[in-house]
PQR file of N, CA, C, O and H, with PARSE charges and radii, in Angstrom:
ATOM      1  N   MET A   1      80.635 100.635 103.652 -0.4000 1.5000
ATOM      2  CA  MET A   1      81.620 100.199 102.678 -0.0000 2.0000
ATOM      3  C   MET A   1      81.818  98.694 102.829  0.5500 1.7000
ATOM      4  O   MET A   1      82.030  98.192 103.933 -0.5500 1.4000
ATOM      5  N   GLN A   2      81.746  97.991 101.719 -0.4000 1.5000
ATOM      6  CA  GLN A   2      81.942  96.549 101.718 -0.0000 2.0000
ATOM      7  C   GLN A   2      83.428  96.228 101.726  0.5500 1.7000
ATOM      8  O   GLN A   2      84.194  96.817 100.963 -0.5500 1.4000
ATOM      9  H   GLN A   2      81.573  98.399 100.822  0.4000 1.0000
ATOM     10  N   ASN A   3      83.849  95.292 102.589 -0.4000 1.5000
ATOM     11  CA  ASN A   3      85.259  94.946 102.700 -0.0000 2.0000
ATOM     12  C   ASN A   3      85.609  93.549 102.211  0.5500 1.7000
ATOM     13  O   ASN A   3      86.785  93.267 101.981 -0.5500 1.4000
ATOM     14  H   ASN A   3      83.227  94.813 103.209  0.4000 1.0000
ATOM     15  N   TYR A   4      84.628  92.662 102.044 -0.4000 1.5000
ATOM     16  CA  TYR A   4      84.866  91.315 101.534 -0.0000 2.0000
ATOM     17  C   TYR A   4      83.972  91.057 100.337  0.5500 1.7000
ATOM     18  O   TYR A   4      82.826  91.506 100.295 -0.5500 1.4000
ATOM     19  H   TYR A   4      83.673  92.891 102.231  0.4000 1.0000
ATOM     20  N   PHE A   5      84.508  90.322  99.356 -0.4000 1.5000
ATOM     21  CA  PHE A   5      83.821  90.102  98.093 -0.0000 2.0000
ATOM     22  C   PHE A   5      83.904  88.628  97.708  0.5500 1.7000
ATOM     23  O   PHE A   5      84.862  87.938  98.056 -0.5500 1.4000
ATOM     24  H   PHE A   5      85.438  89.958  99.390  0.4000 1.0000
ATOM     25  N   ASP A   6      82.893  88.155  96.989 -0.4000 1.5000
ATOM     26  CA  ASP A   6      82.840  86.751  96.589 -0.0000 2.0000
ATOM     27  C   ASP A   6      83.790  86.418  95.446  0.5500 1.7000
ATOM     28  O   ASP A   6      84.221  85.272  95.323 -0.5500 1.4000
ATOM     29  H   ASP A   6      82.114  88.716  96.707  0.4000 1.0000
ATOM     30  N   THR A   7      84.123  87.393  94.609 -0.4000 1.5000
ATOM     31  CA  THR A   7      85.015  87.124  93.475 -0.0000 2.0000
ATOM     32  C   THR A   7      86.185  88.113  93.475  0.5500 1.7000
ATOM     33  O   THR A   7      86.095  89.214  94.019 -0.5500 1.4000
ATOM     34  H   THR A   7      83.773  88.325  94.708  0.4000 1.0000
ATOM     35  N   LEU A   8      87.270  87.690  92.856 -0.4000 1.5000
ATOM     36  CA  LEU A   8      88.439  88.549  92.728 -0.0000 2.0000
ATOM     37  C   LEU A   8      88.098  89.796  91.921  0.5500 1.7000
ATOM     38  O   LEU A   8      88.511  90.897  92.286 -0.5500 1.4000
ATOM     39  H   LEU A   8      87.344  86.795  92.415  0.4000 1.0000
ATOM     40  N   ASN A   9      87.352  89.640  90.831 -0.4000 1.5000
ATOM     41  CA  ASN A   9      86.991  90.808  90.024 -0.0000 2.0000
ATOM     42  C   ASN A   9      86.171  91.816  90.809  0.5500 1.7000
ATOM     43  O   ASN A   9      86.374  93.022  90.668 -0.5500 1.4000
ATOM     44  H   ASN A   9      87.017  88.746  90.534  0.4000 1.0000
ATOM     45  N   ASP A  10      85.238  91.335  91.641 -0.4000 1.5000
ATOM     46  CA  ASP A  10      84.438  92.258  92.460 -0.0000 2.0000
ATOM     47  C   ASP A  10      85.326  93.040  93.421  0.5500 1.7000
ATOM     48  O   ASP A  10      85.134  94.242  93.602 -0.5500 1.4000
ATOM     49  H   ASP A  10      85.073  90.356  91.755  0.4000 1.0000
ATOM     50  N   ALA A  11      86.299  92.366  94.039 -0.4000 1.5000
ATOM     51  CA  ALA A  11      87.206  93.043  94.968 -0.0000 2.0000
ATOM     52  C   ALA A  11      88.052  94.078  94.238  0.5500 1.7000
ATOM     53  O   ALA A  11      88.208  95.202  94.713 -0.5500 1.4000
ATOM     54  H   ALA A  11      86.455  91.389  93.892  0.4000 1.0000
ATOM     55  N   LEU A  12      88.600  93.702  93.086 -0.4000 1.5000
ATOM     56  CA  LEU A  12      89.419  94.636  92.317 -0.0000 2.0000
ATOM     57  C   LEU A  12      88.591  95.805  91.789  0.5500 1.7000
ATOM     58  O   LEU A  12      89.053  96.946  91.801 -0.5500 1.4000
ATOM     59  H   LEU A  12      88.474  92.788  92.699  0.4000 1.0000
ATOM     60  N   ASP A  13      87.379  95.530  91.328 -0.4000 1.5000
ATOM     61  CA  ASP A  13      86.492  96.592  90.831 -0.0000 2.0000
ATOM     62  C   ASP A  13      86.162  97.619  91.912  0.5500 1.7000
ATOM     63  O   ASP A  13      85.969  98.798  91.615 -0.5500 1.4000
ATOM     64  H   ASP A  13      87.004  94.603  91.318  0.4000 1.0000
ATOM     65  N   ALA A  14      86.097  97.173  93.160 -0.4000 1.5000
ATOM     66  CA  ALA A  14      85.757  98.075  94.264 -0.0000 2.0000
ATOM     67  C   ALA A  14      86.758  99.217  94.391  0.5500 1.7000
ATOM     68  O   ALA A  14      86.419 100.292  94.885 -0.5500 1.4000
ATOM     69  H   ALA A  14      86.253  96.215  93.401  0.4000 1.0000
ATOM     70  N   GLU A  15      87.995  98.984  93.944 -0.4000 1.5000
ATOM     71  CA  GLU A  15      89.035 100.004  94.002 -0.0000 2.0000
ATOM     72  C   GLU A  15      89.480 100.450  92.602  0.5500 1.7000
ATOM     73  O   GLU A  15      90.457 101.187  92.472 -0.5500 1.4000
ATOM     74  H   GLU A  15      88.270  98.111  93.543  0.4000 1.0000
ATOM     75  N   GLY A  16      88.779 100.011  91.569 -0.4000 1.5000
ATOM     76  CA  GLY A  16      89.126 100.397  90.208 -0.0000 2.0000
ATOM     77  C   GLY A  16      90.462  99.828  89.744  0.5500 1.7000
ATOM     78  O   GLY A  16      91.207 100.498  89.030 -0.5500 1.4000
ATOM     79  H   GLY A  16      87.985  99.412  91.675  0.4000 1.0000
ATOM     80  N   LEU A  17      90.770  98.592  90.146 -0.4000 1.5000
ATOM     81  CA  LEU A  17      92.091  98.018  89.884 -0.0000 2.0000
ATOM     82  C   LEU A  17      92.085  96.818  88.944  0.5500 1.7000
ATOM     83  O   LEU A  17      93.123  96.183  88.760 -0.5500 1.4000
ATOM     84  H   LEU A  17      90.165  98.048  90.726  0.4000 1.0000
ATOM     85  N   THR A  18      90.971  96.502  88.362 -0.4000 1.5000
ATOM     86  CA  THR A  18      90.890  95.310  87.524 -0.0000 2.0000
ATOM     87  C   THR A  18      91.937  95.322  86.419  0.5500 1.7000
ATOM     88  O   THR A  18      92.525  94.282  86.124 -0.5500 1.4000
ATOM     89  H   THR A  18      90.128  97.018  88.512  0.4000 1.0000
ATOM     90  N   HIS A  19      92.179  96.461  85.809 -0.4000 1.5000
ATOM     91  CA  HIS A  19      93.124  96.552  84.704 -0.0000 2.0000
ATOM     92  C   HIS A  19      94.583  96.378  85.145  0.5500 1.7000
ATOM     93  O   HIS A  19      95.455  96.194  84.296 -0.5500 1.4000
ATOM     94  H   HIS A  19      91.701  97.306  86.048  0.4000 1.0000
ATOM     95  N   HIS A  20      94.867  96.433  86.449 -0.4000 1.5000
ATOM     96  CA  HIS A  20      96.232  96.243  86.959 -0.0000 2.0000
ATOM     97  C   HIS A  20      96.553  94.777  87.244  0.5500 1.7000
ATOM     98  O   HIS A  20      97.721  94.428  87.409 -0.5500 1.4000
ATOM     99  H   HIS A  20      94.159  96.582  87.139  0.4000 1.0000
ATOM    100  N   TRP A  21      95.553  93.927  87.304 -0.4000 1.5000
ATOM    101  CA  TRP A  21      95.746  92.547  87.737 -0.0000 2.0000
ATOM    102  C   TRP A  21      96.026  91.639  86.545  0.5500 1.7000
ATOM    103  O   TRP A  21      95.288  91.687  85.561 -0.5500 1.4000
ATOM    104  H   TRP A  21      94.603  94.210  87.170  0.4000 1.0000
ATOM    105  N   PRO A  22      97.086  90.800  86.604 -0.5600 1.5000
ATOM    106  CA  PRO A  22      97.365  89.863  85.505  0.2800 2.0000
ATOM    107  C   PRO A  22      96.221  88.849  85.357  0.5500 1.7000
ATOM    108  O   PRO A  22      95.739  88.302  86.349 -0.5500 1.4000
ATOM    109  N   VAL A  23      95.805  88.613  84.154 -0.4000 1.5000
ATOM    110  CA  VAL A  23      94.644  87.758  83.881 -0.0000 2.0000
ATOM    111  C   VAL A  23      94.816  86.357  84.467  0.5500 1.7000
ATOM    112  O   VAL A  23      93.852  85.789  84.981 -0.5500 1.4000
ATOM    113  H   VAL A  23      96.196  89.058  83.348  0.4000 1.0000
ATOM    114  N   THR A  24      95.991  85.801  84.402 -0.4000 1.5000
ATOM    115  CA  THR A  24      96.211  84.421  84.843 -0.0000 2.0000
ATOM    116  C   THR A  24      96.577  84.293  86.320  0.5500 1.7000
ATOM    117  O   THR A  24      96.789  83.176  86.793 -0.5500 1.4000
ATOM    118  H   THR A  24      96.774  86.262  83.985  0.4000 1.0000
ATOM    119  N   ALA A  25      96.656  85.382  87.053 -0.4000 1.5000
ATOM    120  CA  ALA A  25      97.099  85.332  88.454 -0.0000 2.0000
ATOM    121  C   ALA A  25      95.965  84.905  89.375  0.5500 1.7000
ATOM    122  O   ALA A  25      94.877  85.482  89.351 -0.5500 1.4000
ATOM    123  H   ALA A  25      96.484  86.289  86.669  0.4000 1.0000
ATOM    124  N   ASN A  26      96.230  83.893  90.180 -0.4000 1.5000
ATOM    125  CA  ASN A  26      95.260  83.410  91.160 -0.0000 2.0000
ATOM    126  C   ASN A  26      95.765  83.687  92.569  0.5500 1.7000
ATOM    127  O   ASN A  26      96.968  83.799  92.804 -0.5500 1.4000
ATOM    128  H   ASN A  26      97.113  83.425  90.199  0.4000 1.0000
ATOM    129  N   VAL A  27      94.828  83.795  93.495 -0.4000 1.5000
ATOM    130  CA  VAL A  27      95.157  83.984  94.904 -0.0000 2.0000
ATOM    131  C   VAL A  27      94.728  82.719  95.641  0.5500 1.7000
ATOM    132  O   VAL A  27      93.537  82.409  95.672 -0.5500 1.4000
ATOM    133  H   VAL A  27      93.851  83.704  93.304  0.4000 1.0000
ATOM    134  N   PRO A  28      95.663  81.981  96.234 -0.5600 1.5000
ATOM    135  CA  PRO A  28      95.296  80.765  96.962  0.2800 2.0000
ATOM    136  C   PRO A  28      94.462  81.087  98.212  0.5500 1.7000
ATOM    137  O   PRO A  28      94.523  82.196  98.744 -0.5500 1.4000
ATOM    138  N   TYR A  29      93.702  80.120  98.658 -0.4000 1.5000
ATOM    139  CA  TYR A  29      92.942  80.275  99.899 -0.0000 2.0000
ATOM    140  C   TYR A  29      93.892  80.557 101.055  0.5500 1.7000
ATOM    141  O   TYR A  29      94.947  79.930 101.151 -0.5500 1.4000
ATOM    142  H   TYR A  29      93.652  79.220  98.226  0.4000 1.0000
ATOM    143  N   GLY A  30      93.541  81.480 101.924 -0.4000 1.5000
ATOM    144  CA  GLY A  30      94.336  81.796 103.108 -0.0000 2.0000
ATOM    145  C   GLY A  30      95.653  82.487 102.812  0.5500 1.7000
ATOM    146  O   GLY A  30      96.580  82.416 103.619 -0.5500 1.4000
ATOM    147  H   GLY A  30      92.684  81.990 101.846  0.4000 1.0000
ATOM    148  N   ALA A  31      95.755  83.157 101.669 -0.4000 1.5000
ATOM    149  CA  ALA A  31      97.026  83.767 101.276 -0.0000 2.0000
ATOM    150  C   ALA A  31      96.860  85.238 100.914  0.5500 1.7000
ATOM    151  O   ALA A  31      95.772  85.702 100.573 -0.5500 1.4000
ATOM    152  H   ALA A  31      95.002  83.214 101.014  0.4000 1.0000
ATOM    153  N   THR A  32      97.971  85.945 101.000 -0.4000 1.5000
ATOM    154  CA  THR A  32      98.057  87.329 100.538 -0.0000 2.0000
ATOM    155  C   THR A  32      99.074  87.362  99.411  0.5500 1.7000
ATOM    156  O   THR A  32     100.163  86.799  99.528 -0.5500 1.4000
ATOM    157  H   THR A  32      98.854  85.568 101.277  0.4000 1.0000
ATOM    158  N   VAL A  33      98.715  88.021  98.327 -0.4000 1.5000
ATOM    159  CA  VAL A  33      99.640  88.191  97.208 -0.0000 2.0000
ATOM    160  C   VAL A  33      99.694  89.665  96.842  0.5500 1.7000
ATOM    161  O   VAL A  33      98.761  90.420  97.113 -0.5500 1.4000
ATOM    162  H   VAL A  33      97.831  88.478  98.232  0.4000 1.0000
ATOM    163  N   GLY A  34     100.793  90.061  96.225 -0.4000 1.5000
ATOM    164  CA  GLY A  34     100.954  91.450  95.833 -0.0000 2.0000
ATOM    165  C   GLY A  34     101.748  91.558  94.555  0.5500 1.7000
ATOM    166  O   GLY A  34     102.351  90.587  94.096 -0.5500 1.4000
ATOM    167  H   GLY A  34     101.551  89.447  96.005  0.4000 1.0000
ATOM    168  N   LEU A  35     101.745  92.741  93.985 -0.4000 1.5000
ATOM    169  CA  LEU A  35     102.542  93.024  92.800 -0.0000 2.0000
ATOM    170  C   LEU A  35     102.675  94.528  92.640  0.5500 1.7000
ATOM    171  O   LEU A  35     101.858  95.304  93.137 -0.5500 1.4000
ATOM    172  H   LEU A  35     101.256  93.530  94.357  0.4000 1.0000
ATOM    173  N   ALA A  36     103.721  94.916  91.935 -0.4000 1.5000
ATOM    174  CA  ALA A  36     103.902  96.314  91.552 -0.0000 2.0000
ATOM    175  C   ALA A  36     103.652  96.382  90.056  0.5500 1.7000
ATOM    176  O   ALA A  36     104.164  95.562  89.293 -0.5500 1.4000
ATOM    177  H   ALA A  36     104.384  94.286  91.531  0.4000 1.0000
ATOM    178  N   TYR A  37     102.852  97.375  89.635 -0.4000 1.5000
ATOM    179  CA  TYR A  37     102.518  97.517  88.224 -0.0000 2.0000
ATOM    180  C   TYR A  37     102.201  98.980  87.934  0.5500 1.7000
ATOM    181  O   TYR A  37     101.346  99.579  88.586 -0.5500 1.4000
ATOM    182  H   TYR A  37     102.436  98.041  90.254  0.4000 1.0000
ATOM    183  N   ALA A  38     102.882  99.539  86.970 -0.4000 1.5000
ATOM    184  CA  ALA A  38     102.598 100.898  86.485 -0.0000 2.0000
ATOM    185  C   ALA A  38     102.577 101.928  87.611  0.5500 1.7000
ATOM    186  O   ALA A  38     101.707 102.798  87.648 -0.5500 1.4000
ATOM    187  H   ALA A  38     103.576  99.052  86.440  0.4000 1.0000
ATOM    188  N   GLY A  39     103.540 101.825  88.530 -0.4000 1.5000
ATOM    189  CA  GLY A  39     103.643 102.805  89.604 -0.0000 2.0000
ATOM    190  C   GLY A  39     102.691 102.597  90.766  0.5500 1.7000
ATOM    191  O   GLY A  39     102.537 103.487  91.602 -0.5500 1.4000
ATOM    192  H   GLY A  39     104.247 101.118  88.499  0.4000 1.0000
ATOM    193  N   ARG A  40     102.045 101.434  90.836 -0.4000 1.5000
ATOM    194  CA  ARG A  40     101.131 101.111  91.942 -0.0000 2.0000
ATOM    195  C   ARG A  40     101.592  99.825  92.604  0.5500 1.7000
ATOM    196  O   ARG A  40     102.000  98.888  91.917 -0.5500 1.4000
ATOM    197  H   ARG A  40     102.170 100.710  90.157  0.4000 1.0000
ATOM    198  N   TRP A  41     101.534  99.767  93.932 -0.4000 1.5000
ATOM    199  CA  TRP A  41     101.685  98.514  94.668 -0.0000 2.0000
ATOM    200  C   TRP A  41     100.279  98.065  95.009  0.5500 1.7000
ATOM    201  O   TRP A  41      99.456  98.867  95.449 -0.5500 1.4000
ATOM    202  H   TRP A  41     101.203 100.528  94.490  0.4000 1.0000
ATOM    203  N   LEU A  42     100.000  96.788  94.811 -0.4000 1.5000
ATOM    204  CA  LEU A  42      98.673  96.239  95.040 -0.0000 2.0000
ATOM    205  C   LEU A  42      98.818  94.923  95.778  0.5500 1.7000
ATOM    206  O   LEU A  42      99.605  94.069  95.368 -0.5500 1.4000
ATOM    207  H   LEU A  42     100.669  96.136  94.454  0.4000 1.0000
ATOM    208  N   SER A  43      98.072  94.743  96.862 -0.4000 1.5000
ATOM    209  CA  SER A  43      98.054  93.445  97.538 -0.0000 2.0000
ATOM    210  C   SER A  43      96.615  93.098  97.879  0.5500 1.7000
ATOM    211  O   SER A  43      95.779  93.970  98.118 -0.5500 1.4000
ATOM    212  H   SER A  43      97.433  95.436  97.194  0.4000 1.0000
ATOM    213  N   ILE A  44      96.353  91.794  97.893 -0.4000 1.5000
ATOM    214  CA  ILE A  44      94.998  91.324  98.178 -0.0000 2.0000
ATOM    215  C   ILE A  44      95.071  90.020  98.962  0.5500 1.7000
ATOM    216  O   ILE A  44      95.959  89.198  98.738 -0.5500 1.4000
ATOM    217  H   ILE A  44      97.032  91.086  97.699  0.4000 1.0000
ATOM    218  N   TYR A  45      94.134  89.841  99.879 -0.4000 1.5000
ATOM    219  CA  TYR A  45      94.059  88.663 100.739 -0.0000 2.0000
ATOM    220  C   TYR A  45      92.808  87.870 100.385  0.5500 1.7000
ATOM    221  O   TYR A  45      91.745  88.444 100.148 -0.5500 1.4000
ATOM    222  H   TYR A  45      93.413  90.509 100.061  0.4000 1.0000
ATOM    223  N   ARG A  46      92.942  86.543 100.352 -0.4000 1.5000
ATOM    224  CA  ARG A  46      91.796  85.645 100.165 -0.0000 2.0000
ATOM    225  C   ARG A  46      91.697  84.778 101.403  0.5500 1.7000
ATOM    226  O   ARG A  46      92.656  84.096 101.765 -0.5500 1.4000
ATOM    227  H   ARG A  46      93.805  86.077 100.544  0.4000 1.0000
ATOM    228  N   ASP A  47      90.542  84.797 102.056 -0.4000 1.5000
ATOM    229  CA  ASP A  47      90.409  84.027 103.296 -0.0000 2.0000
ATOM    230  C   ASP A  47      90.159  82.542 103.006  0.5500 1.7000
ATOM    231  O   ASP A  47      90.040  82.137 101.849 -0.5500 1.4000
ATOM    232  H   ASP A  47      89.763  85.351 101.762  0.4000 1.0000
ATOM    233  N   GLU A  48      90.082  81.745 104.063 -0.4000 1.5000
ATOM    234  CA  GLU A  48      89.939  80.299 103.938 -0.0000 2.0000
ATOM    235  C   GLU A  48      88.606  79.877 103.333  0.5500 1.7000
ATOM    236  O   GLU A  48      88.484  78.757 102.835 -0.5500 1.4000
ATOM    237  H   GLU A  48      90.179  82.073 105.002  0.4000 1.0000
ATOM    238  N   SER A  49      87.602  80.754 103.367 -0.4000 1.5000
ATOM    239  CA  SER A  49      86.299  80.431 102.773 -0.0000 2.0000
ATOM    240  C   SER A  49      86.230  80.842 101.300  0.5500 1.7000
ATOM    241  O   SER A  49      85.233  80.574 100.629 -0.5500 1.4000
ATOM    242  H   SER A  49      87.700  81.664 103.771  0.4000 1.0000
ATOM    243  N   GLY A  50      87.290  81.494 100.791 -0.4000 1.5000
ATOM    244  CA  GLY A  50      87.335  81.875  99.389 -0.0000 2.0000
ATOM    245  C   GLY A  50      86.964  83.309  99.092  0.5500 1.7000
ATOM    246  O   GLY A  50      86.988  83.721  97.933 -0.5500 1.4000
ATOM    247  H   GLY A  50      88.100  81.711 101.335  0.4000 1.0000
ATOM    248  N   ARG A  51      86.620  84.089 100.118 -0.4000 1.5000
ATOM    249  CA  ARG A  51      86.255  85.496  99.899 -0.0000 2.0000
ATOM    250  C   ARG A  51      87.505  86.361  99.857  0.5500 1.7000
ATOM    251  O   ARG A  51      88.503  86.078 100.520 -0.5500 1.4000
ATOM    252  H   ARG A  51      86.601  83.755 101.060  0.4000 1.0000
ATOM    253  N   TYR A  52      87.426  87.419  99.066 -0.4000 1.5000
ATOM    254  CA  TYR A  52      88.549  88.339  98.872 -0.0000 2.0000
ATOM    255  C   TYR A  52      88.346  89.615  99.672  0.5500 1.7000
ATOM    256  O   TYR A  52      87.263  90.200  99.668 -0.5500 1.4000
ATOM    257  H   TYR A  52      86.615  87.649  98.528  0.4000 1.0000
ATOM    258  N   GLU A  53      89.400  90.040 100.358 -0.4000 1.5000
ATOM    259  CA  GLU A  53      89.353  91.302 101.098 -0.0000 2.0000
ATOM    260  C   GLU A  53      89.590  92.452 100.120  0.5500 1.7000
ATOM    261  O   GLU A  53      90.270  92.292  99.107 -0.5500 1.4000
ATOM    262  H   GLU A  53      90.280  89.566 100.360  0.4000 1.0000
ATOM    263  N   ARG A  54      89.019  93.613 100.440 -0.4000 1.5000
ATOM    264  CA  ARG A  54      89.242  94.802  99.618 -0.0000 2.0000
ATOM    265  C   ARG A  54      90.753  94.998  99.454  0.5500 1.7000
ATOM    266  O   ARG A  54      91.483  94.966 100.444 -0.5500 1.4000
ATOM    267  H   ARG A  54      88.466  93.743 101.263  0.4000 1.0000
ATOM    268  N   PRO A  55      91.234  95.200  98.225 -0.5600 1.5000
ATOM    269  CA  PRO A  55      92.675  95.330  98.006  0.2800 2.0000
ATOM    270  C   PRO A  55      93.271  96.585  98.631  0.5500 1.7000
ATOM    271  O   PRO A  55      92.615  97.619  98.754 -0.5500 1.4000
ATOM    272  N   VAL A  56      94.525  96.461  99.017 -0.4000 1.5000
ATOM    273  CA  VAL A  56      95.312  97.599  99.488 -0.0000 2.0000
ATOM    274  C   VAL A  56      96.178  98.033  98.316  0.5500 1.7000
ATOM    275  O   VAL A  56      96.783  97.192  97.652 -0.5500 1.4000
ATOM    276  H   VAL A  56      95.059  95.621  98.917  0.4000 1.0000
ATOM    277  N   HIS A  57      96.247  99.332  98.053 -0.4000 1.5000
ATOM    278  CA  HIS A  57      97.067  99.813  96.942 -0.0000 2.0000
ATOM    279  C   HIS A  57      97.533 101.229  97.226  0.5500 1.7000
ATOM    280  O   HIS A  57      96.871 101.997  97.924 -0.5500 1.4000
ATOM    281  H   HIS A  57      95.755 100.015  98.592  0.4000 1.0000
ATOM    282  N   TYR A  58      98.690 101.552  96.666 -0.4000 1.5000
ATOM    283  CA  TYR A  58      99.246 102.889  96.829 -0.0000 2.0000
ATOM    284  C   TYR A  58     100.325 103.109  95.781  0.5500 1.7000
ATOM    285  O   TYR A  58     100.787 102.159  95.149 -0.5500 1.4000
ATOM    286  H   TYR A  58      99.228 100.928  96.099  0.4000 1.0000
ATOM    287  N   ALA A  59     100.720 104.350  95.598 -0.4000 1.5000
ATOM    288  CA  ALA A  59     101.762 104.699  94.638 -0.0000 2.0000
ATOM    289  C   ALA A  59     103.108 104.168  95.128  0.5500 1.7000
ATOM    290  O   ALA A  59     103.380 104.140  96.328 -0.5500 1.4000
ATOM    291  H   ALA A  59     100.344 105.122  96.111  0.4000 1.0000
ATOM    292  N   THR A  60     103.942 103.749  94.179 -0.4000 1.5000
ATOM    293  CA  THR A  60     105.270 103.244  94.514 -0.0000 2.0000
ATOM    294  C   THR A  60     106.255 103.600  93.404  0.5500 1.7000
ATOM    295  O   THR A  60     105.868 103.809  92.254 -0.5500 1.4000
ATOM    296  H   THR A  60     103.721 103.771  93.204  0.4000 1.0000
ATOM    297  N   LEU A  61     107.518 103.664  93.765 -0.4000 1.5000
ATOM    298  CA  LEU A  61     108.581 103.843  92.787 -0.0000 2.0000
ATOM    299  C   LEU A  61     109.204 102.506  92.411  0.5500 1.7000
ATOM    300  O   LEU A  61     110.137 102.452  91.611 -0.5500 1.4000
ATOM    301  H   LEU A  61     107.832 103.494  94.699  0.4000 1.0000
ATOM    302  N   MET A  62     108.691 101.442  92.983 -0.4000 1.5000
ATOM    303  CA  MET A  62     109.183 100.093  92.738 -0.0000 2.0000
ATOM    304  C   MET A  62     108.982  99.712  91.272  0.5500 1.7000
ATOM    305  O   MET A  62     107.976 100.078  90.665 -0.5500 1.4000
ATOM    306  H   MET A  62     107.933 101.486  93.633  0.4000 1.0000
ATOM    307  N   ALA A  63     109.931  98.986  90.713 -0.4000 1.5000
ATOM    308  CA  ALA A  63     109.794  98.479  89.346 -0.0000 2.0000
ATOM    309  C   ALA A  63     108.668  97.440  89.294  0.5500 1.7000
ATOM    310  O   ALA A  63     108.363  96.803  90.302 -0.5500 1.4000
ATOM    311  H   ALA A  63     110.748  98.690  91.206  0.4000 1.0000
ATOM    312  N   ASP A  64     108.062  97.272  88.133 -0.4000 1.5000
ATOM    313  CA  ASP A  64     107.015  96.274  87.969 -0.0000 2.0000
ATOM    314  C   ASP A  64     107.533  94.897  88.361  0.5500 1.7000
ATOM    315  O   ASP A  64     108.687  94.557  88.102 -0.5500 1.4000
ATOM    316  H   ASP A  64     108.311  97.789  87.314  0.4000 1.0000
ATOM    317  N   THR A  65     106.664  94.109  88.991 -0.4000 1.5000
ATOM    318  CA  THR A  65     107.009  92.758  89.413 -0.0000 2.0000
ATOM    319  C   THR A  65     105.948  91.799  88.911  0.5500 1.7000
ATOM    320  O   THR A  65     104.885  92.209  88.444 -0.5500 1.4000
ATOM    321  H   THR A  65     105.726  94.386  89.202  0.4000 1.0000
ATOM    322  N   GLY A  66     106.253  90.525  89.014 -0.4000 1.5000
ATOM    323  CA  GLY A  66     105.235  89.508  88.847 -0.0000 2.0000
ATOM    324  C   GLY A  66     104.520  89.344  90.178  0.5500 1.7000
ATOM    325  O   GLY A  66     104.757  90.112  91.111 -0.5500 1.4000
ATOM    326  H   GLY A  66     107.116  90.192  89.394  0.4000 1.0000
ATOM    327  N   LEU A  67     103.668  88.372  90.269 -0.4000 1.5000
ATOM    328  CA  LEU A  67     102.936  88.105  91.487 -0.0000 2.0000
ATOM    329  C   LEU A  67     103.890  87.633  92.574  0.5500 1.7000
ATOM    330  O   LEU A  67     104.713  86.750  92.334 -0.5500 1.4000
ATOM    331  H   LEU A  67     103.476  87.748  89.511  0.4000 1.0000
ATOM    332  N   ILE A  68     103.788  88.213  93.769 -0.4000 1.5000
ATOM    333  CA  ILE A  68     104.637  87.867  94.904 -0.0000 2.0000
ATOM    334  C   ILE A  68     103.733  87.318  96.018  0.5500 1.7000
ATOM    335  O   ILE A  68     102.787  87.986  96.436 -0.5500 1.4000
ATOM    336  H   ILE A  68     103.119  88.931  93.964  0.4000 1.0000
ATOM    337  N   HIS A  69     104.024  86.109  96.492 -0.4000 1.5000
ATOM    338  CA  HIS A  69     103.272  85.539  97.612 -0.0000 2.0000
ATOM    339  C   HIS A  69     103.860  86.096  98.892  0.5500 1.7000
ATOM    340  O   HIS A  69     105.041  85.901  99.177 -0.5500 1.4000
ATOM    341  H   HIS A  69     104.792  85.566  96.152  0.4000 1.0000
ATOM    342  N   LEU A  70     103.042  86.786  99.660 -0.4000 1.5000
ATOM    343  CA  LEU A  70     103.514  87.471 100.869 -0.0000 2.0000
ATOM    344  C   LEU A  70     103.239  86.642 102.121  0.5500 1.7000
ATOM    345  O   LEU A  70     103.571  87.067 103.228 -0.5500 1.4000
ATOM    346  H   LEU A  70     102.082  86.944  99.429  0.4000 1.0000
TER
END
């Protein structure tokens, strides 16, 4: 199983989450960001070299949010 990806879309596609991600949302280098959308919590990390880690996601009762820098 691949855990790091060269593009954000590749990382999101690995978990079938592309449709949950806001089109204009970027992940800064060395940062983790998350959001709640349609009953899912989703967070993703981008390392200092620009690669994206496989996203973490799970069901939540949390209301939808914008992008949150964690």
